[in-house]
N, C-alpha and C positions, 0 to 999 in steps of 0.2 A: 613612765611608759604607758601606764594604764590609769584610767579613772573608773570608779564604780559607784553605783547607788543601789539602795535596797539591800536586802539580805534574805538568805534562804530561798526556798522554792526553786523554780527553774532558773538556770543561768544562761544568759545570752552573751556571746562574744561578738564584738564588731571589729573586724580585722582591717588593718592598713588604712585607717582614717587619717591620712596625712594632714588634711586640712582642718581636722576637728569639727566636721560639719554634720556627721551622720545622725547625731542625736539632737539636732537643732529644731526639728519639727516638734510642735507642742504635744503631739500624740505620744512622744516618748516619755513624757511625765507620767501618764497613766500606766504605761508599760513598766516603768521603774517601780510602780507601786505593787506590781504583780510578780516581778522577776528581778533578779540581780543582773544588771547590765554593765559589762566591762568593755571599755573602748581601748584598743591597741592602736596607738598612733605612729608606731614605727614598725618596719618590716621584721619578721623573724629571720634569723640568719641561716636557717636550714630547715629541712623537714623534721629533723629530730627536735629542734627547738619548737617548731609549730605543734608537733604532737604533744610535747611536754606541757606547753602553755595552754593548749586547748583541751587537754584531757578532761578537766573538770566541767566542761560546758555541755549543756543539752542542745543548744542551738548556736549556729555560727553564721554570721552575716559577712559577706565578702564584698569589698568595694572593687568592682570590675575584676580584672585578672591580676591584681597586684600580688595575691597569694595563690599559687597553684594548689589545687585541691584534687590530687589524683586518687585512685583507688587505694594506693599504698598508705596514704595519710588517713583516708576514711576508715580503713581497717584498724588503725591504731587509736581510734577514738570510740571505745565501746559505749560511752554514755551518749554519743551524738544521736539526736532524734529529729533534727530539722536543719536544713541548709537554705540559705537565700543568697542571691547575688544581685548586684545592681545592673540594670540594663537588660536588653532582650536576650542576649546570649553570652555564654562564657565557656569557651572551648577548653579552658584550663581546669574546669570543674567536671569531674567524672560523675554526671548525674545518673548514669546507668549503674555504676558501682553502688551509688547511694540507694537506688531503687532496690537492688538486690538485698540490701540491709533493711528495707522497709522505711527508708528515710526520704520524705518528700523534699524536693528541691524547688524553690520558688524564685521568680524573677521580679523585676520592678519596671515601671516606665523609665524611659531614658532621658526625658526632657529634650532640649534642643541640642543634643550632642552632635547631630550630623552638621548642623550649621556651624557649631563651634569648631569641629574638625576641619571643615572646609576653610574657615577663617584662619586656622592655624597653618594650613597648607600655604595659604597666600602670605602669611606673615613670614614663613620660611623662604618662600620664593623671592619676595621683595628684599628681605634682609640679605639673602645670598647673592642675588643678581646685582644689587647695589652696594655690596660690601659694607653693609651698615654696622655689623658687629665689629669688624676690624677698624672701621673708621671711628666708631664711638670709643673703642679702647685706645686708639691712637690719640684722639683729641684729649681724652682724660689724662693721658701720659705727657701731654704737651707737644704733640706732633700734629702738623697740619698736612692732611692728605697722605698720611703714613699710619701704619699700625702701631701697636704699643711698643714694639721693638725698633721702630723707626724704619721699617721696611715698607716699600711701596706696595699697594694692593691693586688688583685689577681695576681698570677703568669701568665704572658702572655701565650696565646695559640698558637699552630701551627695548621694551617688549612689544610695542606696537609693530605690527607687520610680521612678527615672528610666529612660529608654530608651537602650540601647546598640545602635547600628547597626553591623553588620559588613559592610563592603564586601569580600566574599569569605569563603567558609566552608569553606576547606580546613583542613588540620591546624592551622595557626597561628591562623586565624580561630576555629576551634572552641575552642582553648585560651583565647584572649582571652574568648570568650563564656562559658566555664565560670566564669572568675573573676568576670565581671560578674554571673552568676546567683548566685554565692556572696555577692556584695555586695547582693543583693536587687534587681538591675536586670532590666527586661524586655529580652530579647535578640531583636532582629530582624535580618534579613540580606537581602542582594540581591547577585547577580552575574549576568553575562550568561546563564549556563547553569543557574542554580540552580532546582530544582523544589521544590514544597511538601514532597514526601516526603523529599528530601535535607536540606532545611532542618530538618524535625522531627528527623531522625536526628542532625543536628549540634547539636541543642539550641537551635534558633532558630525564629522564625516568618518565613516569606517575606513580604515587602512589596515594593511597587514601589520603584524607585530614587528617585522623587520623594518618596515618603512617608518613606523612610529618612532623606533629608537634611533634610527640613523638620521632622521630629518628634523626632529623636534628640538627646539631651543630649551624647552622645559618639559620634563616628563614627570607627571604626578601619579603616584600609585594609590588607587582607591579600590582595592580588592579585598574580599573576605578570605582569610587564611583557611585553607582546607588541604586535604591530601593532594588534591589536583593542582592547587596553586602554590604550594610550598616550593620555594626556590625558583619561582617562575621568572625572576630577574637574576640572571647569572652572569658569568664572565663574558660569554659571547654577546649578550645584549648590551652590557656596559661598554665593552670594547668597541662596539659599533656606533656609539654615540659621538656627537660632535665634541671637539675639544673645548668649545665655548658653551656647552650645554650644562644643564643642571638637572639632577634627579631628586625628587622629594618623596619621602615615605612617611605618611601619617597613619598608615593602616596597621601592619604587623611586621615585625622584624623578620619573621620566617619567610616572607615573600622574597627577600633579597638578602642573602647571607652577608654578614659584615665583612668577612674575610675577602670575599669577591669584590665588594665595594672598595675596600681599602686598596687592594691591588690595582683596581681600575683607576682610582684617583691618583695613585702614585705614578701610573703610566700615562696620566694626562687625559684620559677619556672615561667619563665626562670630566669637565673642569671643576664642578662643584656638586655638593650634595647637601640636602637639608633633611635632617632626621628628627622625628618625634618619638620613635619607637626603637627598642634595643633588644638584643637577644637575652640579656640579663638585666632585669629591672628590680630595684633601682640600679642604674648604672653608676659605678664608682670610679675611683682613680685608675682602676685596672683597664678601663675602656681605652683601647688603643687608638681610637679616633680623636681623642681629646687634644692631642698636640698638632693636629692637621688643620692648617688654615683653609683648606679646601672644603671644610665641612662646617655647616651651621647647625647647632644642636639645640633642642628644647627637651625638657624632662617629661615627656608624655603628657603634654598639656592639651592634646586635641580635644578631649571631652571635658576638661576641667574649667568650669565657670560656675558662678553662683546659682544660676537657674537650674543647671543640670544637677549639681550637688543637692539643691533643695528638693528636686524631684526624687533623687535617690533616697534622701532622708525620709521623705513622706512614704515612699514605696516600701522601704524596709520596715517602717513603723506599721504600715498596713498589714504586711504579710506576717510580721511577728505577732501582732495582736490576734490575727486570725488563727495562727498556730496555737497560741495560748488558749484561745477559745475552743480548740479541738476541731476546728474546721479550716484546714489550710487552704489558701487561695493562691491563684496564679502559679499552680504547680505545673512544672514542665516535664516531669518524669512519671513513668507508669509504675507506681509503687505496688509491689506484690504482697 
């Protein structure tokens, strides 16, 4: 489960390095000469396990939001003196609670994660609208134009001339929209603060939230999760969608409750969903969407690619070395 180098002195834990990439940057060799570095490549099963395993460490590095780091966990780690996470933000890390303990929290560059997430959205859209997953499984099982169980799947769709609805028109939403335009789709958008001028600048036309859901063949969610946006896609929005529509979420599961989505899919509106994010991650056999052919799933691959992981590795090395030098950098919280 873990690998380590060095001995004594400060101890640094790197959590949830599923891909075993976080110590790949050459700078980690010099860090390992100054501190003991331990890499955990599998998730902890509970907060209790996380507290037990991380208790001996002075510094903890988090890969994105794979491990939640709330105040309750911070308070159970009396030795903790430094926290770092990859990317610009991590709402699962309570940096204010860390600040109250005098623990600086640092972040890292994100690499081309926005481009990667937009590409993942389109991978899900195309796979879902053209039934590629079911077709692949059927062909491997010896069936032609049937799924693995020999059942027919929906006739693939053509997206040219259809409407793409973007829930959120930030950098990722705009990237998704540009691909839709290239396919010949009409691109519309809505978000709580979006104006007509900003929508036009982002390559879309502003419509109401109700119109976006009721008229779009594909709805792609590209919003930041916050208290204001949590649950912004609920039963009413889903029920208003077309029976031949697809909704895609590569942002955060909290934007669209899984229970509401499952009920909507069983009711036939929308007809399909593509998900890269889940309420519990890693998602396991208990995920009740696994047996539904109306869903195309990927294991939170939105930001996962070599360039992004290399940026994360370099960034964690940079902030860890600065902390060891006694001059933390890229600190995002106000340590008292």
